[in-house]
C-alpha positions as semicolon CSV with decimal commas, in nm:
position;residue;x (nm);y (nm);z (nm)
1;M;-1,259;-0,365;2,126
2;S;-1,366;-0,004;2,149
3;H;-1,464;0,205;1,850
4;H;-1,122;0,372;1,882
5;S;-0,935;0,078;1,732
6;P;-0,664;0,199;1,496
7;F;-0,663;0,136;1,123
8;L;-0,391;-0,023;0,917
9;V;-0,425;0,088;0,557
10;A;-0,188;-0,118;0,343
11;T;-0,156;-0,021;-0,020
12;K;-0,138;-0,278;-0,298
13;G;-0,068;-0,227;-0,665
14;H;0,192;-0,231;-0,934
15;P;0,444;0,050;-0,985
16;A;0,301;0,374;-1,129
17;T;-0,060;0,289;-1,044
18;G;-0,094;0,577;-0,797
19;K;-0,035;0,408;-0,459
20;S;0,198;0,675;-0,324
21;A;-0,006;0,973;-0,445
22;L;-0,325;0,835;-0,291
23;A;-0,150;0,731;0,031
24;R;0,010;1,074;0,071
25;A;-0,323;1,248;0,012
26;L;-0,488;1,024;0,273
27;A;-0,206;1,079;0,523
28;R;-0,238;1,457;0,482
29;R;-0,616;1,444;0,515
30;L;-0,621;1,210;0,817
31;G;-0,300;1,317;0,990
32;W;-0,182;0,954;1,001
33;P;0,181;0,848;0,971
34;L;0,279;0,710;0,633
35;I;0,548;0,442;0,617
36;D;0,670;0,387;0,260
37;K;0,874;0,076;0,182
38;D;1,051;0,260;-0,100
39;D;1,168;0,538;0,135
40;I;1,340;0,267;0,338
41;K;1,469;0,078;0,035
42;D;1,638;0,397;-0,088
43;H;1,867;0,359;0,216
44;T;1,911;-0,020;0,209
45;L;1,970;-0,061;-0,164
46;H;2,341;-0,131;-0,119
47;L;2,275;-0,414;0,128
48;P;2,210;-0,780;0,047
49;N;1,837;-0,856;0,044
50;A;1,757;-0,483;0,035
51;N;1,392;-0,537;-0,055
52;D;1,328;-0,795;0,218
53;L;1,505;-0,570;0,468
54;A;1,296;-0,269;0,361
55;Y;0,975;-0,469;0,412
56;S;1,093;-0,592;0,751
57;I;1,169;-0,238;0,866
58;M;0,839;-0,106;0,727
59;W;0,635;-0,369;0,915
60;T;0,834;-0,307;1,236
61;V;0,757;0,066;1,222
62;V;0,393;-0,008;1,137
63;E;0,371;-0,236;1,439
64;T;0,514;0,034;1,665
65;Q;0,245;0,278;1,551
66;L;-0,035;0,025;1,593
67;G;0,102;-0,069;1,936
68;L;0,062;0,295;2,034
69;G;-0,298;0,289;1,912
70;I;-0,212;0,510;1,614
71;S;-0,361;0,442;1,272
72;V;-0,100;0,406;0,999
73;I;-0,067;0,385;0,621
74;A;0,185;0,132;0,488
75;V;0,286;0,191;0,127
76;S;0,416;-0,101;-0,076
77;P;0,309;-0,306;-0,379
78;L;0,201;-0,591;-0,147
79;S;0,283;-0,819;-0,441
80;Y;0,319;-1,137;-0,239
81;P;0,061;-1,308;-0,018
82;A;0,312;-1,300;0,270
83;G;0,272;-0,920;0,285
84;Y;-0,103;-0,947;0,321
85;S;-0,056;-1,218;0,585
86;R;0,182;-0,990;0,777
87;A;-0,070;-0,704;0,762
88;Q;-0,345;-0,937;0,887
89;E;-0,123;-1,061;1,169
90;L;-0,033;-0,708;1,285
91;A;-0,392;-0,588;1,262
92;A;-0,513;-0,884;1,468
93;R;-0,237;-0,848;1,727
94;H;-0,316;-0,479;1,780
95;H;-0,695;-0,498;1,738
96;A;-0,672;-0,275;1,433
97;R;-0,904;-0,259;1,136
98;L;-0,727;-0,361;0,815
99;L;-0,793;-0,208;0,476
100;V;-0,593;-0,320;0,172
101;L;-0,621;-0,030;-0,069
102;E;-0,544;-0,157;-0,419
103;T;-0,478;0,086;-0,702
104;V;-0,545;-0,026;-1,058
105;L;-0,535;0,146;-1,395
106;E;-0,649;0,074;-1,746
107;E;-0,344;-0,058;-1,932
108;S;-0,295;0,238;-2,169
109;V;-0,296;0,488;-1,881
110;W;-0,064;0,268;-1,675
111;K;0,177;0,234;-1,969
112;E;0,174;0,612;-2,017
113;R;0,256;0,668;-1,649
114;L;0,542;0,417;-1,655
115;E;0,691;0,572;-1,968
116;A;0,662;0,921;-1,816
117;R;0,851;0,840;-1,495
118;P;1,145;1,081;-1,467
119;P;1,494;0,929;-1,485
120;H;1,605;1,112;-1,168
121;D;1,356;0,916;-0,957
122;S;1,486;0,649;-0,723
123;T;1,717;0,406;-0,900
124;H;1,520;0,100;-0,790
125;K;1,183;0,212;-0,926
126;I;1,057;0,052;-1,246
127;R;1,048;0,282;-1,547
128;G;0,901;0,198;-1,883
129;W;0,655;-0,057;-2,010
130;A;0,916;-0,314;-2,118
131;A;1,073;-0,319;-1,771
132;M;0,729;-0,358;-1,613
133;Q;0,644;-0,650;-1,842
134;E;0,969;-0,821;-1,743
135;M;0,889;-0,770;-1,373
136;L;0,543;-0,918;-1,424
137;R;0,695;-1,222;-1,596
138;Q;0,926;-1,269;-1,297
139;Y;0,636;-1,227;-1,054
140;N;0,455;-1,509;-1,238
141;G;0,114;-1,405;-1,105
142;C;0,214;-1,400;-0,736
143;W;0,022;-1,073;-0,683
144;Q;-0,308;-1,240;-0,775
145;Y;-0,397;-1,381;-0,434
146;P;-0,730;-1,368;-0,252
147;I;-0,798;-1,083;-0,012
148;A;-1,095;-1,099;0,225
149;P;-1,367;-0,868;0,090
150;E;-1,395;-0,687;0,424
151;H;-1,026;-0,594;0,394
152;H;-1,020;-0,501;0,025
153;L;-1,093;-0,178;-0,158
154;Q;-0,988;-0,157;-0,521
155;V;-0,987;0,186;-0,683
156;D;-0,928;0,307;-1,036
157;S;-0,655;0,560;-0,974
158;A;-0,724;0,741;-1,303
159;Q;-1,006;0,909;-1,110
160;P;-0,940;1,250;-0,951
161;L;-0,739;1,222;-0,631
162;S;-0,998;1,411;-0,426
163;Q;-1,264;1,164;-0,537
164;L;-1,043;0,866;-0,447
165;V;-0,971;1,010;-0,103
166;Q;-1,346;1,046;-0,043
167;V;-1,408;0,685;-0,149
168;V;-1,147;0,565;0,102
169;L;-1,279;0,793;0,377
170;D;-1,630;0,656;0,319
171;R;-1,499;0,299;0,346
172;L;-1,308;0,378;0,667
173;H;-1,620;0,539;0,814
174;Q;-1,824;0,233;0,716
175;A;-1,569;0,004;0,884
176;K;-1,597;0,206;1,207
177;Q;-1,971;0,140;1,210
178;E;-1,941;-0,236;1,169
179;P;-1,978;-0,437;1,489
180;G;-1,688;-0,656;1,590
181;R;-1,434;-0,472;1,376
């Protein structure tokens, strides 16, 4: 494939770890479309299987962009291995380079961010440390699945946003230089 292959940047990380802020900064910097699962879920919340439907719509829109040869940023927690598999499948089908951008935080900073989430935010977003701990118990470790090193970039989102954007840009540039990708 030519060096003009599109990128699929799929975020991964728990609520309040900075996925959306970093993805939005990248989208602004690169001029790439950003497809956020939560934006869709805000409109499907009243439907049965709202979360599954939101993911399905997100991946459909992502596929449309990749099919047009346009790089895209898909924002979601990517908590389940099936999400990573779907991203891999779409990237392969459209000869795109895949980067799973995982945001992590030291626990005390993460807790502070969860507790500080405003109550007027979307009704389906986790607020507070106790609610997050309950979600993690329900997840039962499902988010801890292997990701191929060539697809994975983990960042500490406590770092300044401009620094994080540069780290991602450097990784994307590196991926463009790699043969066969």
